[in-house]
Residue, then its C-alpha position, 0 to 999 in steps of 0.5 A: m590510532a582512533m576509531l569510529v563507532v556508532g551504537y546505543r545502550l538500552a535498558n528493561d527496568v522490569a528485568t533490570r538488564q541492559v544491551t548495548a550494540l556497536v558498529t565499527e568503521t569496518g562493519t563489524m557489530y558488537r553486542a553485550h548484555g547482562l544484569y544491572g551492575k554486573h560485567a556484561q556478556i559479550s556476544k562474538p563479534e560479526p564482520s560485515v558479510a560483505l568482506l567474508s562473502p565473494v557474493r556480495a563483493g563490491e557492496n558497501p560493507l556498513a550497509r547490512p550492519i547498520a541495517d541490522l543495528r537498526t532492526h536490533h534496536v526495534t527488536y530490544t524495544k519490542k522486548g521491553f528495553t525502552r529506556a536509552l541509557i546511552p542515546p544512539a551516538a556515533v563517537r571517536l575512541d581512542l583505540d585501534e580496531d585491529a587490536l580488538r581479538t580478545v574478550d578483554s579488548h571487547h570489554e575495553l571497547f565497551e567501556a571506551f564508548t560508555g565514556a565517550a558517549p554524549h548525554i544528549p539524546p538524538l534520534l538514531d538516524e541522526a547518529i547514524r547520519e553523523f557516523r556516515t558523514a564522518l567516514g565521508l560516505a553518502s547519507r540520508p538526508a534530513n527531514v525529506p517530505w514523502s510523496p507517493r510514487a505514480r503509478a503506471l496505468p494499464p495498456r488499456v487505459e493508456a489506449m483510451l486516454r490517448t483516443l480521449a485526448h485525440g478528441s474522438q469518443i469510446s463506445s461500446p459494441a453497437r451490436l448490444p441494445v444497452g451500451w455507454t459512450v464516453t468523450g472528453g466532456h461527458v459520459r452517457l449510457h443509453v438503451g436503444t435510442t434513449g440515452e442519459s448523460l452522467d455528471r461527474q460525481a455519478v461517474i465516480e459512483l458507478q465506477a465504484a460500484l462496478s468495481a465493487w461487482l468485479h471484486f465480489t464476483k471475481n472467484t464465481v462462475r458467471s453466465s455470458p454478459g448478453s444472457r441475463i442482463g441482455q435479455h432483462l433489458r430487452r423486455l423492459v425496452r420492448p415495443p408494444g405489439r411484438g407479443g410477450r410480457t414486459c417486466c411488469s406483466t405480474a398480475t394474476a388472472a383474478n386482477g384481469p387483462s387490465a392489470h397487465r402492462t406491455g410495452p416500455l414504462p412511461g418516461l423510462s430512462a437508460r439511467t433508471v433501467l441501469g440504476r434499477r439493475l444495479g439495485w440503486i432504485p427501489q423496485r416500487q419506484w420504477m414500477g410506478e407505484 
């Protein structure tokens, strides 16, 4: 009775050793190793766990052995067995698997595989696919292009996306002096009644900067959002006549009262304010130097 096997033989020319690994159609793994020209030492056969463990009842008995055959191939290659004496191949042998119960019969199995294996060097995947096809099992299609799996959006993002799709806008809370507005057509930053729209490239840069900031500060203790940034920006846009100093009131008494500036800077836009806060604009540029 003929039996079908899939396997390979690899060699390590530095250590003058060789290894052979086979999987039969019942899912039993056979391995042998030894020096060149010497009688091979045969490891104990490894039956498929799907046939031994009641926990794996119903599992394909070839699934785990074929995965182990791939794993052994990678492990042997890393250990220096890089030359294929017998490339991966699926072959039919004139043997009865039920009779493979002694060490001598195991030697006959390896000798039969050596004599029947072709010398054309196919890939391991090709040999496994041929083996599974001969047994009437489904196999992995060849040359399937890889495509990334679409990621599900976070629930909050999905909700905002639906809002934009319905033609509505998304805005920051009105109680904040510094805010933003997002519509299907633009992204707009505003400080009080002054605002400026950003183009797509500016939005991408802003998103990258905010993502970097979130990662940078995720393990640090921070104060409330309005305690520092809000107070700082309120000083920047405070109208004249309300007292107090602005961010530019840094002159000393020796420079005289004329050196002090109150009120908002001329031409100060929301983008300039946030750009200075995020470090995009040097201080000398927005202070009018």
